C-alpha positions in Angstrom: 29.8 86.6 24.8 28.3 90.0 25.7 25.5 88.3 27.9 28.2 86.4 29.6 30.4 89.6 30.4 27.3 91.3 31.7 26.3 88.7 34.0 29.8 88.6 35.5 29.9 92.3 35.9 28.1 92.1 39.1 29.0 90.7 42.5 25.8 88.7 42.9 25.9 86.9 39.6 22.7 88.7 38.5 22.6 90.7 35.2 22.3 94.4 35.4 18.6 94.3 34.5 17.9 91.6 37.0 20.0 93.5 39.7 17.9 96.8 38.9 14.6 94.9 39.0 15.6 93.3 42.4 16.6 96.7 43.8 13.4 98.1 42.7 11.3 95.5 44.5 13.5 96.0 47.6 13.2 99.6 47.8 9.3 99.4 47.3 9.1 96.7 49.9 11.2 98.7 52.4 9.0 101.7 51.9 5.9 99.9 52.6 7.6 98.4 55.8 8.6 102.0 57.0 5.1 103.3 56.5 3.6 100.4 58.4 6.1 101.0 61.2 5.3 104.7 61.4 1.6 104.2 61.4 2.0 101.4 64.2 4.3 103.7 66.2 1.8 106.6 65.9 -1.1 104.4 67.0 0.9 103.2 70.0 1.8 106.8 70.8 -1.8 107.7 70.9 -2.6 104.7 72.9 0.0 105.3 75.5 2.7 108.1 75.2 6.3 106.9 75.9 7.0 110.1 77.5 4.7 111.1 80.3 3.5 114.6 80.9 4.3 116.9 83.8 1.7 114.8 86.0 2.7 111.3 84.8 0.5 109.0 83.4 -3.1 109.5 84.0 -4.2 105.9 83.5 -2.7 102.7 84.3 -2.7 99.5 82.0 -4.5 97.8 84.9 -7.5 100.0 84.8 -9.1 97.9 82.3 -8.4 94.9 84.5 -9.9 96.5 87.7 -13.0 97.6 85.7 -13.5 94.1 84.3 -13.1 92.5 87.7 -15.7 95.0 89.2 -18.1 94.2 86.4 -17.7 90.4 86.8 -18.1 90.6 90.7 -21.1 92.8 90.2 -22.9 90.2 88.1 -21.7 87.2 90.1 
């Protein structure tokens, strides 16, 4: 009877122990996700800052394309 009462005590239908275990896994997964997101945002910021400096962006995303086109045309 007490197990049935414990199971009905949560809205999800999980027992208190199952709910705590699910919560622990959820929190750990969320922390890992946030850590990966922070690293990805930091790497994106290092690659190309979202807020340009006083002189604007020093390089363009097309610089690599122009260089590749130059290399291809010089070998062709």
